[in-house]
C-alpha positions as a Markdown table, in Angstrom:
| # | Residue | x | y | z |
|---|---|---|---|---|
| 1 | Unk | -115.1 | -144.4 | -3.8 |
| 2 | Unk | -117.5 | -147.0 | -2.4 |
| 3 | Unk | -117.1 | -149.7 | 0.2 |
| 4 | Unk | -116.1 | -152.4 | -2.3 |
| 5 | Unk | -113.4 | -150.7 | -4.4 |
| 6 | Unk | -111.6 | -153.3 | -6.4 |
| 7 | Unk | -107.8 | -153.5 | -6.9 |
| 8 | Unk | -107.9 | -151.7 | -10.3 |
| 9 | Unk | -109.8 | -148.7 | -8.8 |
| 10 | Unk | -107.4 | -148.6 | -5.8 |
| 11 | Unk | -104.4 | -148.8 | -8.1 |
| 12 | Unk | -105.7 | -146.0 | -10.3 |
| 13 | Unk | -106.4 | -143.8 | -7.3 |
| 14 | Unk | -102.8 | -144.4 | -6.1 |
| 15 | Unk | -101.3 | -143.9 | -9.6 |
| 16 | Unk | -103.1 | -140.6 | -10.2 |
| 17 | Unk | -102.7 | -139.5 | -6.6 |
| 18 | Unk | -106.4 | -138.8 | -6.3 |
| 19 | Unk | -108.1 | -137.7 | -3.1 |
| 20 | Unk | -110.9 | -140.0 | -1.9 |
| 21 | Unk | -113.9 | -139.1 | 0.1 |
| 22 | Unk | -116.2 | -141.1 | 2.2 |
| 23 | Unk | -119.9 | -140.8 | 1.6 |
| 24 | Unk | -120.3 | -138.5 | 4.6 |
| 25 | Unk | -117.4 | -136.3 | 3.4 |
| 26 | Unk | -118.9 | -136.1 | 0.0 |
| 27 | Unk | -122.3 | -135.1 | 1.4 |
| 28 | Unk | -120.7 | -132.5 | 3.6 |
| 29 | Unk | -118.8 | -131.1 | 0.6 |
| 30 | Unk | -122.1 | -130.7 | -1.3 |
| 31 | Unk | -123.9 | -129.2 | 1.7 |
| 32 | Unk | -121.2 | -126.6 | 2.3 |
| 33 | Unk | -120.5 | -125.7 | -1.3 |
| 34 | Unk | -120.9 | -122.1 | -2.0 |
| 35 | Unk | -123.3 | -121.1 | -4.7 |
| 36 | Unk | -122.7 | -118.3 | -7.0 |
| 37 | Unk | -120.5 | -117.4 | -9.9 |
| 38 | Unk | -116.9 | -118.6 | -10.1 |
| 39 | Unk | -114.2 | -116.5 | -11.6 |
| 40 | Unk | -113.0 | -117.7 | -15.0 |
| 41 | Unk | -109.7 | -119.1 | -13.8 |
| 42 | Unk | -111.4 | -121.2 | -11.1 |
| 43 | Unk | -114.1 | -122.4 | -13.5 |
| 44 | Unk | -111.5 | -123.5 | -16.1 |
| 45 | Unk | -109.5 | -125.3 | -13.4 |
| 46 | Unk | -112.6 | -127.2 | -12.2 |
| 47 | Unk | -113.5 | -128.1 | -15.8 |
| 48 | Unk | -109.9 | -129.4 | -16.4 |
| 49 | Unk | -110.1 | -131.4 | -13.1 |
| 50 | Unk | -113.5 | -132.9 | -14.0 |
| 51 | Unk | -112.2 | -133.9 | -17.5 |
| 52 | Unk | -109.2 | -135.6 | -15.9 |
| 53 | Unk | -111.5 | -137.5 | -13.6 |
| 54 | Unk | -113.8 | -138.6 | -16.5 |
| 55 | Unk | -110.8 | -139.7 | -18.5 |
| 56 | Unk | -109.3 | -141.7 | -15.5 |
| 57 | Unk | -112.7 | -143.3 | -15.0 |
| 58 | Unk | -112.9 | -144.3 | -18.7 |
| 59 | Unk | -109.4 | -145.7 | -18.6 |
| 60 | Unk | -110.1 | -147.6 | -15.5 |
| 61 | Unk | -113.3 | -149.1 | -17.0 |
| 62 | Unk | -111.4 | -150.1 | -20.1 |
| 63 | Unk | -108.7 | -151.9 | -18.0 |
| 64 | Unk | -111.3 | -153.6 | -15.9 |
| 65 | Unk | -113.1 | -154.9 | -19.1 |
| 66 | Unk | -109.9 | -156.2 | -20.5 |
| 67 | Unk | -109.0 | -157.9 | -17.2 |
| 68 | Unk | -112.5 | -159.5 | -17.0 |
| 69 | Unk | -112.1 | -160.8 | -20.6 |
| 70 | Unk | -108.7 | -162.3 | -19.7 |
| 71 | Unk | -110.2 | -163.9 | -16.6 |
| 72 | Unk | -113.2 | -165.3 | -18.6 |
| 73 | Unk | -110.7 | -166.8 | -21.1 |
| 74 | Unk | -108.7 | -168.4 | -18.4 |
| 75 | Unk | -111.8 | -169.9 | -16.7 |
| 76 | Unk | -113.0 | -171.2 | -20.1 |
| 77 | Unk | -109.7 | -172.8 | -20.9 |
| 78 | Unk | -109.4 | -174.4 | -17.5 |
| 79 | Unk | -112.8 | -176.0 | -17.7 |
| 80 | Unk | -112.5 | -177.1 | -21.3 |
| 81 | Unk | -109.7 | -179.6 | -20.6 |
């Protein structure tokens, strides 16, 4: 998640009820991950979860860009007058 998660990221995490990991938790997860073949059901579940994460990230990025544009317009209009 990172140390400087912004309000949009925190809101998306809460909205989608996502589990967050610290850097140490993430590294531990990688270190303890079992290698080998997954059964088809587990593989499909992981693929579905990964796609949901990718889509949530895209949605969050889109909202942040829209918000940044709004803020830029507000700053421009307040300095123009």
